[in-house]
C-alpha positions in Angstrom: 0.0 0.0 0.0 2.8 2.4 1.0 4.6 1.5 -2.2 1.6 2.4 -4.3 1.3 5.8 -2.6 4.9 6.5 -3.1 4.7 5.6 -6.7 1.6 7.8 -7.2 3.4 10.8 -5.5 6.4 10.2 -7.8 4.3 10.1 -10.9 2.4 13.3 -9.9 5.7 15.1 -9.3 7.1 14.0 -12.7 3.9 15.2 -14.3 4.0 18.6 -12.5 7.7 19.0 -13.6 6.8 18.2 -17.2 4.0 20.7 -17.2 6.2 23.4 -15.6 9.0 22.9 -18.1 6.5 23.0 -21.0 5.0 26.3 -19.6 8.5 27.8 -19.0 9.5 27.0 -22.6 6.4 28.7 -24.0 6.7 31.7 -21.6 10.3 32.3 -20.6 10.9 34.7 -17.8 11.9 38.1 -19.2 15.4 39.5 -18.4 16.7 43.0 -18.5 19.7 42.1 -20.6 22.7 40.0 -20.7 25.5 41.1 -18.2 28.0 40.0 -20.8 26.4 42.1 -23.5 26.2 45.1 -21.1 29.9 44.8 -20.3 30.8 44.5 -24.0 28.8 47.7 -24.7 30.8 49.5 -22.1 34.1 48.1 -23.3 33.4 49.0 -26.9 32.2 52.5 -25.9 35.3 53.1 -23.8 37.4 52.2 -26.8 36.7 55.7 -28.2 38.2 57.4 -25.1 41.8 58.4 -24.4 42.1 56.0 -21.5 39.9 53.0 -22.4 41.1 50.7 -19.5 40.5 53.4 -16.9 37.1 54.0 -18.5 36.1 50.3 -18.4 37.4 49.8 -14.9 35.5 52.8 -13.5 32.2 52.0 -15.3 31.9 48.2 -15.6 30.5 47.9 -12.1 27.5 49.9 -13.3 26.8 47.6 -16.3 23.4 46.5 -15.1 22.3 50.1 -14.8 23.9 51.2 -18.0 22.9 48.2 -20.2 23.2 49.2 -23.9 22.1 52.8 -23.3 24.6 55.5 -24.5 22.8 58.3 -22.7 22.9 56.3 -19.4 26.6 55.5 -20.0 27.4 59.2 -20.4 25.3 60.1 -17.3 27.0 57.5 -15.2 30.5 58.5 -16.4 29.7 62.1 -15.4 28.6 60.9 -12.0 31.8 59.0 -11.5 33.8 62.0 -12.5 31.8 64.2 -10.1 32.5 61.8 -7.2 36.2 61.7 -7.9 36.4 65.5 -8.3 34.7 66.0 -5.0 37.0 63.6 -3.2 40.0 65.4 -4.7 38.7 68.8 -3.7 38.3 67.6 -0.1 41.7 66.1 -0.1 43.4 69.3 -1.4 41.4 71.3 1.1 42.8 69.2 4.0 46.4 69.3 3.0 46.3 73.0 2.0 45.5 73.8 5.6 48.5 71.8 6.7 50.7 73.5 4.1 49.9 76.9 5.5 52.2 76.0 8.4 54.9 74.6 6.2 58.2 76.2 5.1 57.4 76.4 1.3 55.0 79.2 0.4 54.9 78.1 -3.2 53.4 74.7 -2.2 50.8 76.5 -0.1 49.9 78.8 -2.9 49.7 76.0 -5.4 47.4 74.0 -3.1 45.0 76.9 -2.5 44.8 77.5 -6.3 44.3 73.8 -6.9 41.4 73.8 -4.4 39.8 76.7 -6.2 40.2 74.9 -9.5 38.6 71.7 -8.2 35.9 73.7 -6.5 34.9 75.2 -9.8 35.3 71.8 -11.6 32.9 70.2 -9.1 30.3 72.9 -9.9 30.7 72.4 -13.6 30.5 68.6 -13.5 27.4 68.9 -11.2 25.7 71.2 -13.7 26.5 68.7 -16.4 24.9 65.9 -14.5 21.9 68.0 -13.7 21.5 68.8 -17.4 21.8 65.1 -18.4 19.1 64.2 -16.0 16.8 66.7 -17.5 17.1 65.0 -20.9 14.9 62.2 -19.5 11.9 64.5 -18.8 9.0 65.3 -21.2 9.9 67.4 -24.2 10.6 70.9 -23.3 10.9 70.3 -19.5 14.7 70.3 -19.5 15.1 73.9 -20.6 15.9 73.7 -24.3 16.5 71.5 -27.3 18.7 68.4 -27.2 21.5 70.1 -29.1 21.4 73.1 -26.7 21.4 70.9 -23.6 24.2 68.7 -24.9 26.2 71.8 -25.8 25.9 72.9 -22.2 27.2 69.6 -21.0 30.1 69.6 -23.4 31.1 73.1 -22.4 30.9 72.5 -18.7 32.8 69.1 -18.8 35.5 70.7 -21.0 35.8 73.6 -18.6 36.1 71.1 -15.7 38.9 69.3 -17.4 40.7 72.6 -18.0 40.3 73.5 -14.3 41.8 70.1 -13.3 44.7 70.6 -15.8 45.3 74.1 -14.3 45.8 72.6 -10.9 48.7 70.5 -12.1 50.1 73.5 -14.0 50.3 75.4 -10.7 52.8 72.9 -9.4 55.4 73.5 -12.1 57.3 76.0 -9.9 57.0 73.9 -6.8 60.1 71.9 -5.8 60.1 68.2 -6.3 59.0 66.2 -3.3 56.4 63.8 -1.8 53.7 66.5 -1.7 54.0 67.5 -5.3 54.3 63.9 -6.5 51.2 62.8 -4.5 49.0 65.7 -5.5 49.9 65.6 -9.2 49.5 61.9 -9.4 46.0 62.0 -7.8 45.0 64.9 -10.1 46.2 62.9 -13.2 43.9 60.1 -12.2 40.9 62.4 -11.8 41.7 64.1 -15.2 41.6 60.7 -16.9 38.1 60.0 -15.6 36.9 63.5 -16.6 38.5 63.2 -20.0 36.7 59.8 -20.6 33.4 61.2 -19.4 33.7 64.1 -21.9 34.5 61.7 -24.7 31.4 59.6 -23.9 29.3 62.8 -23.7 30.6 63.9 -27.1 29.8 60.4 -28.5 26.3 60.6 -27.2 25.8 64.1 -28.6 26.8 62.9 -32.0 24.3 60.1 -31.9 21.5 62.6 -31.4 18.3 62.6 -29.5 17.2 59.3 -31.1 19.6 57.4 -28.8 18.0 56.0 -25.6 17.8 58.5 -22.8 18.5 58.0 -19.1 15.8 56.4 -17.0 
């Protein structure tokens, strides 16, 4: 008797499994996109930048959010640039206060100027990110046409990159040493990320408003 019950339960389980597999085949569960394809899109897009490996490394972790969306890619790249610029501004602010008590007035002056440069760069990158976010709104809600909006983003990102380059230029007359080496190295890393973001913005602007826009 127990054997018959066990056999019946087994047959019912097998039948349920067959029905489930048949239904799953007819109605597959939808997916948002292949992680591999999303990563490939980022890698290919980063190939147009001056620092492709830096670009891919900094953006690949956001592949699921970016998917195959060039507008989203540009927006995320700007966001990463903004985060790095803010951290650099905070770092320079901290060490500039220490340098005020140092023996080299040129280092102190260069650090204060560098902070001013990054403070401006942060504002410009933030404005760029705000403008990119407005692209996703209803027509006309973002304050102008697509070309006008993207021209703003390109101008601000380019100005931010110039400000970051001005920071390193200010250390040319500073004597070689650990402070100069550390600051210029950190700034170079930020400049690469900003340069890449600008390149991706330019690429999206060239594609036109027909390209997917940020969610």
